[in-house]
N, C-alpha and C positions, 0 to 999 in steps of 0.2 A: 863732134863725133870723131874717135881715133880713125885713121887709115887703116883698113884691114891690111894691105902691102906693108906698112910701115910694122904693124904689130908682128907681121910673120917674120921680119929681118932675122932676129936671132936665131930662127930655125929654118930659114929658106932653105939651106942645103940640105938638112936632113929631110925635109919634104920633099926636096926633089928625089933623094935616095929611097924615102917610102915609095913615091909613085912607081918606080920602076919594079921595087919589090911586091908592091900590092898588085901590079900588073901580073908578075910571074906567077904569083899566088894564086890568081884566077884562070891560069892556062890550062886547057885541056886538050885531047886529041880530038873530040868531038866538034865538027866545023860548025854546026847550028850554035852550039852550047858557046863557043868563041865568039861567034859574031855577036849574041846578045852580050856577051859581058864586056867586050869592044865598046857597044854602045852605052853600057852602064858607066865605063871609065871615061868616055869622051864626055858624059853630061854632070860629071862630079861638080858638087858645089864648093863651098868655100874651104872645105876640110877643116871644119871646127872641131869636130871630134879629134883626128889626129894633132891638132896645134894643142889642144888641152893635154894629150899623152904627153908629148915632147916637153912643153913647158913644165909639167908636173915632175918629169923626170929630172929635168934640169935644175929645179928648185930644190928637190930633194936628194939630189946626187949628180951623177952623170948620165947622159944619153948612151945607151949600149944597143948591142943586137937585139937584146931582148925587149927594148923599148920598140923597134920597127916590127918585132912581132906583135907586142901588144898592140899597136895603132893596126896592125893588119887583119887582127883577130877581131877587134871591135869594128873595125869597118865592113869586114865580110859579114859578120853577125848581124850588124844593124842595116846593111843592105838587103839584106835577107829579111827580115822582118817589113822593111818597106815595100818590098815586093808583094809580099803576102798580103800588107794592110792596101794596098791597092786594090789585089782581088777581092778582097773581103769587102771593102768599101765600094768596089765596082767603079774606081776611080780610072778615068783615061788620062789625066794629066798629072804629071810631077815636076816641079821647079821649072814650068814653063815647058816641058817636053812631054811626048806622049809618052805614057807608062809603058812597062814591059807587055803588061796584059792586053792594052789597047793595040798594041802592034803584033803581038803575036799569041794572043788569046790566053786565056786563065790557064789550061792546062800546062802550056810551055812556062808560063810565068811562076806557077807553084812549082815547078820542076827545077826550074832555076835558082828559086829562092831556095829550095831544099839542098842543092849542089853547093851554094854558096856557103849556107849553113855547115854542110860536112866539111868543107874545105876549111873553113874557121877550125872547128873542131881539130880537125887532122893536124893543121899547121900548127897548133898549141902542142899536141900530142907528140908530133914528130920531134918535136925540140924539149918535152919533158917539162913545157911549161905547166904544170898543174895548177899553182896558184893563180897564175893569170885566167886559167879557164875557170877556175872557181868564181873568181871576182866576176867575171864576164858573162858566166852562166847565171849566178844571182840576180844580174842586173836584168837578163834576159826572162827568168821568172818573174819578177817585179814588174817589168813592163807588161807582160801577158796578164798578171794579177790586175795590174791600173787598168787596161783596156777593158775587162771583164767586170769589174767594179764600176766602173763608168757606164757599162751597157746595163748592168744592174739597175743602177740608181737612175739612169733616163728613163726606164719604163714607168717610174712612180713621181719622178722629177722631185725627191725628197732631200735632193743634196744639201746638207748644212756646210758652213765654212771648212768644219774640220774634216768631213769627208772629202770636199774640193782638195784641200792640201794633201791628203792622203793619196788621192788619184793622181795628182801631179807629181807626187814625189817619187811613187812607184812608175807611172807610165813615162814621166819625161826625165826627171831629176836623176834616177837610178842609171842610166845611160851615161850622163856626165859624169856623175859620182864615179862609175866605174872607171871611165877616162883616166880620172886624176888618180885614183886608187892604182890601177894597172901600170900608170906612168913612175909612180913613186917606187912601185913595187920592182920594176924594172930596172930602176937605178941602184937597188939594192937597199933600200931605205929600210928600216925596223918597223916592225909591226904598228907601234903607235905613231909615226910618221904617216905611214899608208891610209892608217884610220881617220888621221887629220885630213890627209887630201882628199879623203873620201866623203868627209863632212864638207870640205870647201866646195867640194863639185855638187854636192846634194843643194846646198845653199843657192849655187850658181844656175844650178837646174830649174830650182822653183822660181828664182827669179826670170829665167829666160821665159819659161811657160808663161808666167803673169802676161809677161809682155807681148808674147804672141797673142793672148787672149784678148788683151787691150786693142789689137788690129782690129776687131771684129766690130767695134764701135766708132771707129774713126774712119773718117772719109778721107782715104789715102790710096791713090792710083799705084804707088809703088809697093804695096802689100802683097800682091799676087793672089789675093782670094776676094771675091766680093764680100761686102758688108753683109752681117747678119748669117754667114754661112755657120756659123756655131749654134745659132737658134734654130736654123733650119734644120741641124742634124741634133737637136734636142739637147746640146750639151751645156749644162748649167756651169757657167765660168763666173768667176769673182764679183766681176762689175754687177751683173745681174743678180747673183746671189744678196750682194749688198743692198740693191735696190729692194729687192723682195723682202729682206728683214726689217726694211724701214717703209714697208707701205702697210695701208690697212687691210684687214681682212678680206673685203669685196675687189680691192685692187691688187692684192696677191692671186685671188683667184681668176680674176680676168687676164693677168699675165700668163700664167700658168695654161690657163685654155688655150691662149694664142699659140705657146710653144707646144702643147700637146697636139692641138686639133687643126690649127692654122698656120702652122710654121712654114710654110709653102705660099702663102698671101704675103707677097712683098709689101704691101702697103700696112697690113699690121704688124710685121716684122719691124718695119721701118719706124711705127708708131712706139714699139718696145724700145729700139735703139735709142730714139730720141728720149724716152722716159729714162733710160738708165742715164745719159748723158745729163741728163737735168736734176738726178738724183743725190750726185756726190759719189756714184760708183766709181767712175774713173779715178778720181782724185783718189779714193780709199785703196784701189788695188794699185796705182801708181806709189802709194805710199809703203804699201805692204810690198812691193817688189823691191824699193830701194833699201827696205829694213834687210831682207833676205842678201841682197849684194851687199849691204854694209858688214853683214855677219859673216859672209865670203872673205871680206877683206881685212876683217881684224883677225881671224885665222891666219890668213896669209902674212899680215905683218910680224907673226911670231918666227917667220923664216929670214934668214939675212938677205938684205938689199943686194938685188942682182938685176942683170938686164932680161933674164928670165922672169923673174917675179913682176918687173915692171911691166913686161909684154902680157903676163897672164894678166894682170889688173886692166890693163888696156883692153884686153880681149873680154872680159867682163864687162867693163863700160860699154864696150861694143854691143854686145848681146841684149842690154839694156836700153841703148840709146839707138838701135837700128830701125830704119822705117821700112823693112820689109824681112 
């Protein structure tokens, strides 16, 4: 698997500058808010979203001041949605750290999320970045639609494969697609190139989410979440959908009954995980993941070869071979 530090190398300087600009964009005169936002900055992840923005800009043209604003806008809006998600899910842990709502309670967490959302919007408007704002706002809308579609379908557990792909396209892939489109736009690319980078990001995002769903059925201590968490949350993911599609009527009813009524019974959940592992569902989902990865590579190959393109490709490989 590619090393993330090596992948970042062509844009390491840009990411360092971005961190300073992002920190500045979050500043406020309210001491409590500053304290919370500093906590958010200290627990930042691998910065994959800014990496997709900068690589896309480098592939489609040149990294500009607009690229930094695009990366900041996406990171501000995405961080806001994560904080709100933790409140909705009553989650106390995020990436191995206490969530904002766990430390400061729900009211402050919601207000901090609202603040970051407004900072992102104003950051774009202050610099007349209307097209960037449209790209990212569309992604935010699709993410919300994807979450609500998943909740709606979870009530009846009637998710078919096409609905699953629609959910992950909206819920996960739309954000990575917006990173790539925003990066290309910030570099001054024409609408056709921006659209192509958006499509590449969508393919990558779908592959990324399938990989994330596979973790639920694998005994891997590095994953950061216990086995079966998706089943416990009544999420119908691709390996499970495949197993159900290839089961008898009675077996399908039994499994759905476990997911619907016994999803907190560890023994029954583990039985379903074992059944998925023996059904060919893991292999099927892995094949689909690689198909979407290859679709992204095929479109990327239409751009001239460069360090930026090679690192983008390595980042895509990393997303599908990571173990957490």
